[in-house]
PyMOL Python script that loads the backbone (N, CA, C, O; Angstrom):
from pymol import cmd

cmd.read_pdbstr("""\
ATOM      1  N   MET A   1     104.838  95.439 110.937  1.00  0.00           N
ATOM      2  CA  MET A   1     104.302  94.954 110.022  1.00  0.00           C
ATOM      3  C   MET A   1     103.094  94.259 110.678  1.00  0.00           C
ATOM      4  O   MET A   1     103.274  93.535 111.658  1.00  0.00           O
ATOM      5  N   ILE A   2     101.610  94.503 110.055  1.00  0.00           N
ATOM      6  CA  ILE A   2     100.628  93.604 110.758  1.00  0.00           C
ATOM      7  C   ILE A   2     100.596  92.353 109.744  1.00  0.00           C
ATOM      8  O   ILE A   2     100.674  92.420 108.517  1.00  0.00           O
ATOM      9  N   THR A   3     100.484  91.367 110.417  1.00  0.00           N
ATOM     10  CA  THR A   3      99.995  90.186 109.929  1.00  0.00           C
ATOM     11  C   THR A   3      98.552  89.275 110.148  1.00  0.00           C
ATOM     12  O   THR A   3      98.153  88.882 111.245  1.00  0.00           O
ATOM     13  N   GLN A   4      97.954  89.067 108.989  1.00  0.00           N
ATOM     14  CA  GLN A   4      96.778  88.120 109.511  1.00  0.00           C
ATOM     15  C   GLN A   4      96.449  86.873 108.822  1.00  0.00           C
ATOM     16  O   GLN A   4      96.457  86.760 107.596  1.00  0.00           O
ATOM     17  N   ASN A   5      96.121  85.817 109.753  1.00  0.00           N
ATOM     18  CA  ASN A   5      95.987  84.744 109.808  1.00  0.00           C
ATOM     19  C   ASN A   5      94.667  84.540 108.768  1.00  0.00           C
ATOM     20  O   ASN A   5      93.491  84.776 109.047  1.00  0.00           O
ATOM     21  N   ILE A   6      95.123  84.110 107.685  1.00  0.00           N
ATOM     22  CA  ILE A   6      94.177  84.063 106.848  1.00  0.00           C
ATOM     23  C   ILE A   6      94.213  82.677 106.227  1.00  0.00           C
ATOM     24  O   ILE A   6      95.128  82.538 105.415  1.00  0.00           O
ATOM     25  N   LYS A   7      93.246  81.366 106.464  1.00  0.00           N
ATOM     26  CA  LYS A   7      93.209  80.212 106.208  1.00  0.00           C
ATOM     27  C   LYS A   7      92.080  79.468 104.936  1.00  0.00           C
ATOM     28  O   LYS A   7      90.853  79.534 105.021  1.00  0.00           O
ATOM     29  N   LEU A   8      92.708  78.900 103.997  1.00  0.00           N
ATOM     30  CA  LEU A   8      92.241  79.036 102.694  1.00  0.00           C
ATOM     31  C   LEU A   8      91.805  77.291 102.736  1.00  0.00           C
ATOM     32  O   LEU A   8      92.600  76.522 103.277  1.00  0.00           O
ATOM     33  N   GLY A   9      90.440  76.720 102.100  1.00  0.00           N
ATOM     34  CA  GLY A   9      90.100  75.995 102.369  1.00  0.00           C
ATOM     35  C   GLY A   9      90.461  74.863 100.676  1.00  0.00           C
ATOM     36  O   GLY A   9      90.632  75.454  99.610  1.00  0.00           O
ATOM     37  N   ALA A  10      90.510  73.482 100.732  1.00  0.00           N
ATOM     38  CA  ALA A  10      90.738  72.828  99.290  1.00  0.00           C
ATOM     39  C   ALA A  10      90.465  73.517  98.147  1.00  0.00           C
ATOM     40  O   ALA A  10      91.228  73.823  97.231  1.00  0.00           O
ATOM     41  N   ASN A  11      88.958  73.795  98.330  1.00  0.00           N
ATOM     42  CA  ASN A  11      88.259  74.419  96.936  1.00  0.00           C
ATOM     43  C   ASN A  11      88.809  75.659  96.382  1.00  0.00           C
ATOM     44  O   ASN A  11      89.027  76.086  95.248  1.00  0.00           O
ATOM     45  N   GLU A  12      88.992  76.185  97.859  1.00  0.00           N
ATOM     46  CA  GLU A  12      89.494  77.856  97.829  1.00  0.00           C
ATOM     47  C   GLU A  12      90.610  77.976  96.739  1.00  0.00           C
ATOM     48  O   GLU A  12      90.655  78.624  95.694  1.00  0.00           O
ATOM     49  N   LEU A  13      91.540  77.086  97.375  1.00  0.00           N
ATOM     50  CA  LEU A  13      93.212  77.137  96.961  1.00  0.00           C
ATOM     51  C   LEU A  13      93.016  76.636  95.413  1.00  0.00           C
ATOM     52  O   LEU A  13      93.594  77.144  94.453  1.00  0.00           O
ATOM     53  N   LYS A  14      92.023  75.461  95.348  1.00  0.00           N
ATOM     54  CA  LYS A  14      92.015  74.960  94.183  1.00  0.00           C
ATOM     55  C   LYS A  14      91.762  76.011  93.200  1.00  0.00           C
ATOM     56  O   LYS A  14      92.576  76.290  92.320  1.00  0.00           O
ATOM     57  N   LEU A  15      90.237  76.801  93.400  1.00  0.00           N
ATOM     58  CA  LEU A  15      89.948  77.640  92.600  1.00  0.00           C
ATOM     59  C   LEU A  15      90.766  78.957  92.067  1.00  0.00           C
ATOM     60  O   LEU A  15      90.864  79.415  90.929  1.00  0.00           O
ATOM     61  N   LEU A  16      91.371  79.438  93.442  1.00  0.00           N
ATOM     62  CA  LEU A  16      92.420  80.283  92.842  1.00  0.00           C
ATOM     63  C   LEU A  16      93.863  79.964  92.626  1.00  0.00           C
ATOM     64  O   LEU A  16      94.601  80.917  92.375  1.00  0.00           O
ATOM     65  N   PHE A  17      94.325  78.879  92.682  1.00  0.00           N
ATOM     66  CA  PHE A  17      95.512  78.554  91.905  1.00  0.00           C
ATOM     67  C   PHE A  17      95.573  78.083  90.603  1.00  0.00           C
ATOM     68  O   PHE A  17      96.571  78.060  89.883  1.00  0.00           O
ATOM     69  N   THR A  18      93.945  77.538  90.222  1.00  0.00           N
ATOM     70  CA  THR A  18      93.619  77.461  88.594  1.00  0.00           C
ATOM     71  C   THR A  18      93.415  78.884  88.128  1.00  0.00           C
ATOM     72  O   THR A  18      93.865  79.208  87.029  1.00  0.00           O
ATOM     73  N   LEU A  19      92.829  79.677  88.810  1.00  0.00           N
ATOM     74  CA  LEU A  19      92.636  81.125  87.933  1.00  0.00           C
ATOM     75  C   LEU A  19      93.993  81.343  87.645  1.00  0.00           C
ATOM     76  O   LEU A  19      94.283  81.383  86.450  1.00  0.00           O
ATOM     77  N   GLU A  20      94.975  81.506  88.549  1.00  0.00           N
ATOM     78  CA  GLU A  20      95.986  82.019  88.299  1.00  0.00           C
ATOM     79  C   GLU A  20      96.903  81.438  87.348  1.00  0.00           C
ATOM     80  O   GLU A  20      97.545  82.142  86.569  1.00  0.00           O
ATOM     81  N   GLU A  21      96.995  80.064  87.387  1.00  0.00           N
ATOM     82  CA  GLU A  21      97.781  79.317  86.242  1.00  0.00           C
ATOM     83  C   GLU A  21      97.237  79.684  85.181  1.00  0.00           C
ATOM     84  O   GLU A  21      97.945  79.658  84.175  1.00  0.00           O
ATOM     85  N   GLU A  22      96.044  80.068  85.074  1.00  0.00           N
ATOM     86  CA  GLU A  22      95.238  79.785  83.611  1.00  0.00           C
ATOM     87  C   GLU A  22      95.229  81.401  83.517  1.00  0.00           C
ATOM     88  O   GLU A  22      94.396  81.790  82.698  1.00  0.00           O
ATOM     89  N   LYS A  23      95.851  82.294  84.065  1.00  0.00           N
ATOM     90  CA  LYS A  23      95.986  83.648  83.805  1.00  0.00           C
ATOM     91  C   LYS A  23      94.779  84.293  83.442  1.00  0.00           C
ATOM     92  O   LYS A  23      94.559  84.914  82.402  1.00  0.00           O
ATOM     93  N   ARG A  24      93.836  84.041  84.624  1.00  0.00           N
ATOM     94  CA  ARG A  24      92.326  84.489  84.322  1.00  0.00           C
ATOM     95  C   ARG A  24      92.254  85.813  85.527  1.00  0.00           C
ATOM     96  O   ARG A  24      92.272  85.590  86.737  1.00  0.00           O
ATOM     97  N   SER A  25      92.199  86.719  85.132  1.00  0.00           N
ATOM     98  CA  SER A  25      91.985  87.916  86.097  1.00  0.00           C
ATOM     99  C   SER A  25      90.230  88.069  86.638  1.00  0.00           C
ATOM    100  O   SER A  25      89.853  88.538  87.711  1.00  0.00           O
ATOM    101  N   ILE A  26      89.433  87.555  85.608  1.00  0.00           N
ATOM    102  CA  ILE A  26      88.280  87.902  85.940  1.00  0.00           C
ATOM    103  C   ILE A  26      87.861  86.604  85.118  1.00  0.00           C
ATOM    104  O   ILE A  26      88.302  86.203  84.041  1.00  0.00           O
ATOM    105  N   PHE A  27      86.863  86.057  85.958  1.00  0.00           N
ATOM    106  CA  PHE A  27      85.645  84.690  85.743  1.00  0.00           C
ATOM    107  C   PHE A  27      84.283  85.203  86.011  1.00  0.00           C
ATOM    108  O   PHE A  27      83.750  86.250  86.377  1.00  0.00           O
ATOM    109  N   THR A  28      83.906  83.807  85.611  1.00  0.00           N
ATOM    110  CA  THR A  28      82.366  83.968  86.090  1.00  0.00           C
ATOM    111  C   THR A  28      82.013  82.688  86.882  1.00  0.00           C
ATOM    112  O   THR A  28      82.782  81.736  87.011  1.00  0.00           O
ATOM    113  N   ILE A  29      80.723  82.770  87.417  1.00  0.00           N
ATOM    114  CA  ILE A  29      80.520  81.943  88.163  1.00  0.00           C
ATOM    115  C   ILE A  29      80.596  80.313  87.420  1.00  0.00           C
ATOM    116  O   ILE A  29      81.037  79.326  88.008  1.00  0.00           O
ATOM    117  N   ASN A  30      80.086  80.319  86.088  1.00  0.00           N
ATOM    118  CA  ASN A  30      80.087  79.188  85.520  1.00  0.00           C
ATOM    119  C   ASN A  30      81.577  78.529  85.203  1.00  0.00           C
ATOM    120  O   ASN A  30      81.788  77.364  84.864  1.00  0.00           O
ATOM    121  N   ILE A  31      82.671  79.712  85.426  1.00  0.00           N
ATOM    122  CA  ILE A  31      84.072  79.353  84.964  1.00  0.00           C
ATOM    123  C   ILE A  31      84.255  78.256  86.678  1.00  0.00           C
ATOM    124  O   ILE A  31      84.648  77.101  86.843  1.00  0.00           O
ATOM    125  N   ALA A  32      83.859  79.097  87.461  1.00  0.00           N
ATOM    126  CA  ALA A  32      84.202  78.534  88.706  1.00  0.00           C
ATOM    127  C   ALA A  32      83.579  77.151  89.101  1.00  0.00           C
ATOM    128  O   ALA A  32      84.176  76.270  89.721  1.00  0.00           O
ATOM    129  N   LYS A  33      82.363  77.099  88.673  1.00  0.00           N
ATOM    130  CA  LYS A  33      81.821  75.591  88.518  1.00  0.00           C
ATOM    131  C   LYS A  33      82.528  74.551  87.616  1.00  0.00           C
ATOM    132  O   LYS A  33      82.510  73.336  87.811  1.00  0.00           O
ATOM    133  N   GLN A  34      83.083  75.120  86.714  1.00  0.00           N
ATOM    134  CA  GLN A  34      83.816  73.979  85.593  1.00  0.00           C
ATOM    135  C   GLN A  34      85.230  73.634  86.454  1.00  0.00           C
ATOM    136  O   GLN A  34      85.907  72.666  86.107  1.00  0.00           O
ATOM    137  N   ILE A  35      85.592  74.376  87.460  1.00  0.00           N
ATOM    138  CA  ILE A  35      87.005  74.361  87.826  1.00  0.00           C
ATOM    139  C   ILE A  35      86.951  73.483  88.719  1.00  0.00           C
ATOM    140  O   ILE A  35      87.554  72.413  88.633  1.00  0.00           O
ATOM    141  N   LEU A  36      85.987  73.930  90.005  1.00  0.00           N
ATOM    142  CA  LEU A  36      85.628  73.114  91.112  1.00  0.00           C
ATOM    143  C   LEU A  36      85.043  71.682  90.855  1.00  0.00           C
ATOM    144  O   LEU A  36      85.271  70.705  91.568  1.00  0.00           O
ATOM    145  N   GLY A  37      84.136  71.702  89.562  1.00  0.00           N
ATOM    146  CA  GLY A  37      83.441  70.398  89.751  1.00  0.00           C
ATOM    147  C   GLY A  37      82.764  69.677  90.674  1.00  0.00           C
ATOM    148  O   GLY A  37      82.555  68.470  90.796  1.00  0.00           O
ATOM    149  N   THR A  38      82.364  70.920  91.494  1.00  0.00           N
ATOM    150  CA  THR A  38      80.994  70.534  92.570  1.00  0.00           C
ATOM    151  C   THR A  38      79.530  70.767  92.063  1.00  0.00           C
ATOM    152  O   THR A  38      78.993  70.935  90.968  1.00  0.00           O
ATOM    153  N   SER A  39      79.099  70.690  93.502  1.00  0.00           N
ATOM    154  CA  SER A  39      77.847  71.097  93.338  1.00  0.00           C
ATOM    155  C   SER A  39      77.704  72.988  93.391  1.00  0.00           C
ATOM    156  O   SER A  39      78.585  73.843  93.485  1.00  0.00           O
ATOM    157  N   ASP A  40      76.133  73.111  93.280  1.00  0.00           N
ATOM    158  CA  ASP A  40      76.379  74.766  92.858  1.00  0.00           C
ATOM    159  C   ASP A  40      76.384  75.407  94.368  1.00  0.00           C
ATOM    160  O   ASP A  40      77.097  76.370  94.650  1.00  0.00           O
ATOM    161  N   SER A  41      75.489  74.751  95.330  1.00  0.00           N
ATOM    162  CA  SER A  41      76.154  75.180  96.723  1.00  0.00           C
ATOM    163  C   SER A  41      77.262  75.501  97.060  1.00  0.00           C
ATOM    164  O   SER A  41      77.486  76.658  97.414  1.00  0.00           O
ATOM    165  N   SER A  42      78.309  74.472  97.029  1.00  0.00           N
ATOM    166  CA  SER A  42      79.470  74.479  97.131  1.00  0.00           C
ATOM    167  C   SER A  42      80.243  75.525  96.394  1.00  0.00           C
ATOM    168  O   SER A  42      81.143  76.185  96.912  1.00  0.00           O
ATOM    169  N   VAL A  43      79.780  75.655  94.966  1.00  0.00           N
ATOM    170  CA  VAL A  43      80.883  76.779  94.209  1.00  0.00           C
ATOM    171  C   VAL A  43      80.074  78.334  94.918  1.00  0.00           C
ATOM    172  O   VAL A  43      80.726  79.378  94.957  1.00  0.00           O
ATOM    173  N   TRP A  44      78.971  78.290  95.310  1.00  0.00           N
ATOM    174  CA  TRP A  44      78.527  79.801  95.880  1.00  0.00           C
ATOM    175  C   TRP A  44      79.160  79.679  97.446  1.00  0.00           C
ATOM    176  O   TRP A  44      79.545  80.724  97.970  1.00  0.00           O
ATOM    177  N   ASN A  45      79.237  78.776  97.977  1.00  0.00           N
ATOM    178  CA  ASN A  45      80.055  78.907  99.572  1.00  0.00           C
ATOM    179  C   ASN A  45      81.468  79.303  98.983  1.00  0.00           C
ATOM    180  O   ASN A  45      82.068  80.347  99.240  1.00  0.00           O
ATOM    181  N   VAL A  46      81.772  78.576  98.387  1.00  0.00           N
ATOM    182  CA  VAL A  46      83.744  78.955  98.002  1.00  0.00           C
ATOM    183  C   VAL A  46      84.027  80.341  97.868  1.00  0.00           C
ATOM    184  O   VAL A  46      84.810  81.052  98.498  1.00  0.00           O
ATOM    185  N   ILE A  47      82.920  80.704  96.541  1.00  0.00           N
ATOM    186  CA  ILE A  47      82.831  82.496  96.254  1.00  0.00           C
ATOM    187  C   ILE A  47      82.769  83.103  97.645  1.00  0.00           C
ATOM    188  O   ILE A  47      83.684  83.760  98.143  1.00  0.00           O
ATOM    189  N   TYR A  48      81.456  82.788  98.302  1.00  0.00           N
ATOM    190  CA  TYR A  48      81.190  83.729  99.443  1.00  0.00           C
ATOM    191  C   TYR A  48      82.328  83.785 100.625  1.00  0.00           C
ATOM    192  O   TYR A  48      82.438  84.755 101.374  1.00  0.00           O
ATOM    193  N   ARG A  49      83.134  82.653 100.693  1.00  0.00           N
ATOM    194  CA  ARG A  49      84.208  82.627 101.461  1.00  0.00           C
ATOM    195  C   ARG A  49      85.286  83.577 101.051  1.00  0.00           C
ATOM    196  O   ARG A  49      85.673  84.509 101.756  1.00  0.00           O
ATOM    197  N   LEU A  50      85.620  83.363 100.190  1.00  0.00           N
ATOM    198  CA  LEU A  50      86.586  84.089  98.978  1.00  0.00           C
ATOM    199  C   LEU A  50      86.266  85.726  99.095  1.00  0.00           C
ATOM    200  O   LEU A  50      87.303  86.377  99.225  1.00  0.00           O
ATOM    201  N   LYS A  51      85.384  86.301  99.081  1.00  0.00           N
ATOM    202  CA  LYS A  51      84.801  87.403  99.065  1.00  0.00           C
ATOM    203  C   LYS A  51      85.098  88.015 100.359  1.00  0.00           C
ATOM    204  O   LYS A  51      85.598  89.131 100.494  1.00  0.00           O
ATOM    205  N   LYS A  52      84.746  87.182 101.349  1.00  0.00           N
ATOM    206  CA  LYS A  52      84.798  87.388 102.295  1.00  0.00           C
ATOM    207  C   LYS A  52      86.320  87.641 103.001  1.00  0.00           C
ATOM    208  O   LYS A  52      86.479  88.674 103.652  1.00  0.00           O
ATOM    209  N   LYS A  53      87.199  86.880 102.890  1.00  0.00           N
ATOM    210  CA  LYS A  53      88.844  86.917 103.029  1.00  0.00           C
ATOM    211  C   LYS A  53      89.216  87.888 101.968  1.00  0.00           C
ATOM    212  O   LYS A  53      90.441  87.785 101.888  1.00  0.00           O
ATOM    213  N   GLY A  54      88.833  88.728 101.156  1.00  0.00           N
ATOM    214  CA  GLY A  54      89.134  89.537 100.022  1.00  0.00           C
ATOM    215  C   GLY A  54      89.972  88.684  99.226  1.00  0.00           C
ATOM    216  O   GLY A  54      91.107  89.135  99.071  1.00  0.00           O
ATOM    217  N   ARG A  55      89.820  87.969  98.871  1.00  0.00           N
ATOM    218  CA  ARG A  55      90.758  87.279  97.570  1.00  0.00           C
ATOM    219  C   ARG A  55      90.002  87.343  96.170  1.00  0.00           C
ATOM    220  O   ARG A  55      90.550  86.938  95.144  1.00  0.00           O
ATOM    221  N   ILE A  56      88.724  87.869  96.181  1.00  0.00           N
ATOM    222  CA  ILE A  56      88.058  87.940  95.015  1.00  0.00           C
ATOM    223  C   ILE A  56      87.055  89.153  94.957  1.00  0.00           C
ATOM    224  O   ILE A  56      86.571  89.191  96.089  1.00  0.00           O
ATOM    225  N   GLU A  57      86.483  90.196  94.178  1.00  0.00           N
ATOM    226  CA  GLU A  57      85.402  91.094  94.253  1.00  0.00           C
ATOM    227  C   GLU A  57      84.985  91.116  93.193  1.00  0.00           C
ATOM    228  O   GLU A  57      85.554  91.420  92.145  1.00  0.00           O
ATOM    229  N   GLU A  58      83.263  90.577  93.501  1.00  0.00           N
ATOM    230  CA  GLU A  58      82.204  90.716  92.699  1.00  0.00           C
ATOM    231  C   GLU A  58      82.454  92.057  91.792  1.00  0.00           C
ATOM    232  O   GLU A  58      82.589  93.071  92.476  1.00  0.00           O
ATOM    233  N   ILE A  59      82.547  92.263  90.257  1.00  0.00           N
ATOM    234  CA  ILE A  59      82.571  93.368  89.792  1.00  0.00           C
ATOM    235  C   ILE A  59      81.094  93.576  89.005  1.00  0.00           C
ATOM    236  O   ILE A  59      80.704  94.703  88.698  1.00  0.00           O
ATOM    237  N   GLN A  60      80.545  92.713  88.798  1.00  0.00           N
ATOM    238  CA  GLN A  60      79.025  92.614  87.813  1.00  0.00           C
ATOM    239  C   GLN A  60      78.346  91.105  88.709  1.00  0.00           C
ATOM    240  O   GLN A  60      78.889  90.178  89.309  1.00  0.00           O
ATOM    241  N   LYS A  61      76.890  91.475  88.408  1.00  0.00           N
ATOM    242  CA  LYS A  61      76.412  89.855  88.844  1.00  0.00           C
ATOM    243  C   LYS A  61      76.823  88.654  88.512  1.00  0.00           C
ATOM    244  O   LYS A  61      76.379  88.215  87.451  1.00  0.00           O
ATOM    245  N   GLY A  62      77.769  87.793  89.303  1.00  0.00           N
ATOM    246  CA  GLY A  62      77.719  86.520  88.265  1.00  0.00           C
ATOM    247  C   GLY A  62      79.207  86.717  87.970  1.00  0.00           C
ATOM    248  O   GLY A  62      79.782  85.633  88.079  1.00  0.00           O
ATOM    249  N   LYS A  63      80.169  87.867  87.582  1.00  0.00           N
ATOM    250  CA  LYS A  63      81.769  88.357  86.965  1.00  0.00           C
ATOM    251  C   LYS A  63      82.443  88.748  88.496  1.00  0.00           C
ATOM    252  O   LYS A  63      81.926  89.563  89.260  1.00  0.00           O
ATOM    253  N   TYR A  64      83.524  88.101  88.735  1.00  0.00           N
ATOM    254  CA  TYR A  64      84.129  87.999  89.883  1.00  0.00           C
ATOM    255  C   TYR A  64      85.613  88.831  89.634  1.00  0.00           C
ATOM    256  O   TYR A  64      85.881  88.713  88.439  1.00  0.00           O
ATOM    257  N   LEU A  65      86.408  89.431  90.164  1.00  0.00           N
ATOM    258  CA  LEU A  65      88.058  90.060  89.960  1.00  0.00           C
ATOM    259  C   LEU A  65      88.715  89.020  90.751  1.00  0.00           C
ATOM    260  O   LEU A  65      88.045  88.517  91.653  1.00  0.00           O
ATOM    261  N   LEU A  66      89.870  88.628  90.575  1.00  0.00           N
ATOM    262  CA  LEU A  66      90.802  87.699  91.446  1.00  0.00           C
ATOM    263  C   LEU A  66      91.535  88.829  91.723  1.00  0.00           C
ATOM    264  O   LEU A  66      92.115  89.491  90.862  1.00  0.00           O
ATOM    265  N   ILE A  67      91.524  89.116  93.141  1.00  0.00           N
ATOM    266  CA  ILE A  67      92.922  89.712  93.488  1.00  0.00           C
ATOM    267  C   ILE A  67      94.281  88.536  93.840  1.00  0.00           C
ATOM    268  O   ILE A  67      94.395  87.543  94.559  1.00  0.00           O
ATOM    269  N   PRO A  68      95.261  89.365  92.802  1.00  0.00           N
ATOM    270  CA  PRO A  68      96.462  88.116  92.386  1.00  0.00           C
ATOM    271  C   PRO A  68      97.036  88.349  94.418  1.00  0.00           C
ATOM    272  O   PRO A  68      96.803  89.126  95.344  1.00  0.00           O
ATOM    273  N   ALA A  69      97.778  87.223  94.181  1.00  0.00           N
ATOM    274  CA  ALA A  69      98.768  87.063  95.539  1.00  0.00           C
ATOM    275  C   ALA A  69      99.700  87.927  95.781  1.00  0.00           C
ATOM    276  O   ALA A  69     100.320  87.994  96.843  1.00  0.00           O
ATOM    277  N   LYS A  70      99.895  88.808  94.586  1.00  0.00           N
ATOM    278  CA  LYS A  70     101.110  89.834  94.631  1.00  0.00           C
ATOM    279  C   LYS A  70     100.346  90.701  95.688  1.00  0.00           C
ATOM    280  O   LYS A  70     101.118  90.973  96.608  1.00  0.00           O
ATOM    281  N   ALA A  71      99.032  91.257  95.888  1.00  0.00           N
ATOM    282  CA  ALA A  71      98.528  92.200  96.470  1.00  0.00           C
ATOM    283  C   ALA A  71      98.727  91.919  97.646  1.00  0.00           C
ATOM    284  O   ALA A  71      98.362  92.851  98.362  1.00  0.00           O
ATOM    285  N   GLY A  72      99.320  90.692  98.461  1.00  0.00           N
ATOM    286  CA  GLY A  72      99.444  90.798  99.864  1.00  0.00           C
ATOM    287  C   GLY A  72      98.186  90.775 100.675  1.00  0.00           C
ATOM    288  O   GLY A  72      97.063  90.933 100.195  1.00  0.00           O
ATOM    289  N   TYR A  73      98.485  90.544 102.082  1.00  0.00           N
ATOM    290  CA  TYR A  73      97.198  90.598 102.847  1.00  0.00           C
ATOM    291  C   TYR A  73      96.359  92.041 102.584  1.00  0.00           C
ATOM    292  O   TYR A  73      95.186  91.990 102.213  1.00  0.00           O
ATOM    293  N   ASP A  74      96.808  92.888 102.728  1.00  0.00           N
ATOM    294  CA  ASP A  74      95.907  93.812 102.581  1.00  0.00           C
ATOM    295  C   ASP A  74      95.176  94.283 101.515  1.00  0.00           C
ATOM    296  O   ASP A  74      94.498  95.308 101.573  1.00  0.00           O
ATOM    297  N   GLY A  75      95.342  93.194 100.006  1.00  0.00           N
ATOM    298  CA  GLY A  75      94.580  93.408  98.837  1.00  0.00           C
ATOM    299  C   GLY A  75      94.880  94.665  98.095  1.00  0.00           C
ATOM    300  O   GLY A  75      94.094  95.197  97.310  1.00  0.00           O
ATOM    301  N   SER A  76      96.330  95.201  98.460  1.00  0.00           N
ATOM    302  CA  SER A  76      96.458  96.362  97.604  1.00  0.00           C
ATOM    303  C   SER A  76      97.317  96.200  96.433  1.00  0.00           C
ATOM    304  O   SER A  76      98.340  95.516  96.448  1.00  0.00           O
ATOM    305  N   TRP A  77      96.875  96.853  95.398  1.00  0.00           N
ATOM    306  CA  TRP A  77      97.863  96.530  94.182  1.00  0.00           C
ATOM    307  C   TRP A  77      97.039  97.480  92.739  1.00  0.00           C
ATOM    308  O   TRP A  77      95.853  97.805  92.795  1.00  0.00           O
ATOM    309  N   SER A  78      97.425  97.615  92.227  1.00  0.00           N
ATOM    310  CA  SER A  78      96.983  98.452  90.945  1.00  0.00           C
ATOM    311  C   SER A  78      97.630  97.891  89.562  1.00  0.00           C
ATOM    312  O   SER A  78      98.800  97.555  89.377  1.00  0.00           O
ATOM    313  N   GLU A  79      96.317  97.882  88.446  1.00  0.00           N
ATOM    314  CA  GLU A  79      96.763  97.548  87.290  1.00  0.00           C
ATOM    315  C   GLU A  79      95.726  98.019  86.183  1.00  0.00           C
ATOM    316  O   GLU A  79      94.504  97.961  86.323  1.00  0.00           O
ATOM    317  N   VAL A  80      96.353  98.466  85.128  1.00  0.00           N
ATOM    318  CA  VAL A  80      95.317  98.747  84.288  1.00  0.00           C
ATOM    319  C   VAL A  80      94.240  97.889  83.828  1.00  0.00           C
ATOM    320  O   VAL A  80      94.600  96.824  83.327  1.00  0.00           O
ATOM    321  N   PRO A  81      93.375  98.054  83.872  1.00  0.00           N
ATOM    322  CA  PRO A  81      92.400  96.503  83.246  1.00  0.00           C
ATOM    323  C   PRO A  81      91.796  97.265  81.902  1.00  0.00           C
ATOM    324  O   PRO A  81      91.506  98.455  81.772  1.00  0.00           O
ATOM    325  N   LYS A  82      91.699  96.135  80.906  1.00  0.00           N
ATOM    326  CA  LYS A  82      90.899  96.431  79.486  1.00  0.00           C
ATOM    327  C   LYS A  82      89.533  96.369  79.521  1.00  0.00           C
ATOM    328  O   LYS A  82      88.680  95.483  79.572  1.00  0.00           O
ATOM    329  N   PHE A  83      89.590  98.248  79.456  1.00  0.00           N
ATOM    330  CA  PHE A  83      88.012  98.318  79.284  1.00  0.00           C
ATOM    331  C   PHE A  83      87.243  98.469  77.899  1.00  0.00           C
ATOM    332  O   PHE A  83      87.842  98.831  76.886  1.00  0.00           O
ATOM    333  N   TYR A  84      85.889  98.173  77.908  1.00  0.00           N
ATOM    334  CA  TYR A  84      85.162  98.321  76.578  1.00  0.00           C
ATOM    335  C   TYR A  84      83.889  99.104  77.075  1.00  0.00           C
ATOM    336  O   TYR A  84      83.298  99.080  78.155  1.00  0.00           O
ATOM    337  N   ARG A  85      83.626  99.954  75.666  1.00  0.00           N
ATOM    338  CA  ARG A  85      82.106 100.573  76.347  1.00  0.00           C
ATOM    339  C   ARG A  85      81.047  99.880  75.578  1.00  0.00           C
ATOM    340  O   ARG A  85      81.068  99.266  74.511  1.00  0.00           O
ATOM    341  N   SER A  86      79.966 100.202  76.568  1.00  0.00           N
ATOM    342  CA  SER A  86      78.850  99.139  76.226  1.00  0.00           C
ATOM    343  C   SER A  86      78.236 100.153  75.339  1.00  0.00           C
ATOM    344  O   SER A  86      78.825 101.185  75.015  1.00  0.00           O
ATOM    345  N   ILE A  87      76.662  99.742  74.827  1.00  0.00           N
ATOM    346  CA  ILE A  87      75.904  99.923  74.126  1.00  0.00           C
ATOM    347  C   ILE A  87      75.250 101.651  75.018  1.00  0.00           C
ATOM    348  O   ILE A  87      74.954 102.753  74.555  1.00  0.00           O
ATOM    349  N   HIS A  88      75.267 101.105  76.362  1.00  0.00           N
ATOM    350  CA  HIS A  88      74.692 101.495  77.507  1.00  0.00           C
ATOM    351  C   HIS A  88      75.610 102.646  77.783  1.00  0.00           C
ATOM    352  O   HIS A  88      75.260 103.382  78.707  1.00  0.00           O
ATOM    353  N   ASN A  89      76.688 102.929  77.170  1.00  0.00           N
ATOM    354  CA  ASN A  89      77.773 103.829  77.776  1.00  0.00           C
ATOM    355  C   ASN A  89      77.941 104.081  79.192  1.00  0.00           C
ATOM    356  O   ASN A  89      77.723 105.091  79.861  1.00  0.00           O
ATOM    357  N   ARG A  90      78.518 102.561  79.595  1.00  0.00           N
ATOM    358  CA  ARG A  90      78.912 102.417  80.528  1.00  0.00           C
ATOM    359  C   ARG A  90      80.204 101.536  80.730  1.00  0.00           C
ATOM    360  O   ARG A  90      80.165 100.351  80.401  1.00  0.00           O
ATOM    361  N   TYR A  91      81.265 102.047  81.226  1.00  0.00           N
ATOM    362  CA  TYR A  91      82.348 100.762  80.853  1.00  0.00           C
ATOM    363  C   TYR A  91      82.560  99.784  82.166  1.00  0.00           C
ATOM    364  O   TYR A  91      82.584 100.003  83.377  1.00  0.00           O
ATOM    365  N   LEU A  92      82.710  98.557  81.322  1.00  0.00           N
ATOM    366  CA  LEU A  92      82.361  97.487  81.384  1.00  0.00           C
ATOM    367  C   LEU A  92      83.822  96.690  81.274  1.00  0.00           C
ATOM    368  O   LEU A  92      84.494  96.845  80.254  1.00  0.00           O
ATOM    369  N   PHE A  93      84.294  95.830  82.356  1.00  0.00           N
ATOM    370  CA  PHE A  93      85.505  94.557  82.544  1.00  0.00           C
ATOM    371  C   PHE A  93      85.405  93.770  81.366  1.00  0.00           C
ATOM    372  O   PHE A  93      84.245  93.395  81.194  1.00  0.00           O
ATOM    373  N   THR A  94      86.409  93.279  80.258  1.00  0.00           N
ATOM    374  CA  THR A  94      86.295  92.425  79.559  1.00  0.00           C
ATOM    375  C   THR A  94      86.936  91.211  80.110  1.00  0.00           C
ATOM    376  O   THR A  94      86.912  90.158  79.474  1.00  0.00           O
TER     377      THR A  94
END
""", "prot")
cmd.dss("prot")
cmd.show_as("cartoon", "prot")
cmd.util.cbc("prot")
cmd.orient("prot")
């Protein structure tokens, strides 16, 4: 088993724990701003770092998917998300 040393800062932990507590698997930048209550640049830095660490994934511009803790270090997990069809005939996450 290969382990990684992934360190998370206070704001990263606050965002992840709050999203998990609220059972939010998808969130927007505005939700992250509400949770963190910090400056826009600080929120963007948190988002950037969490993407780099594989804890969130951008699914649309400004919309992110939380990679749950149960995914482990490598981020492997599977769930069936809810989809809806837009007027442009593309599948989008709800």
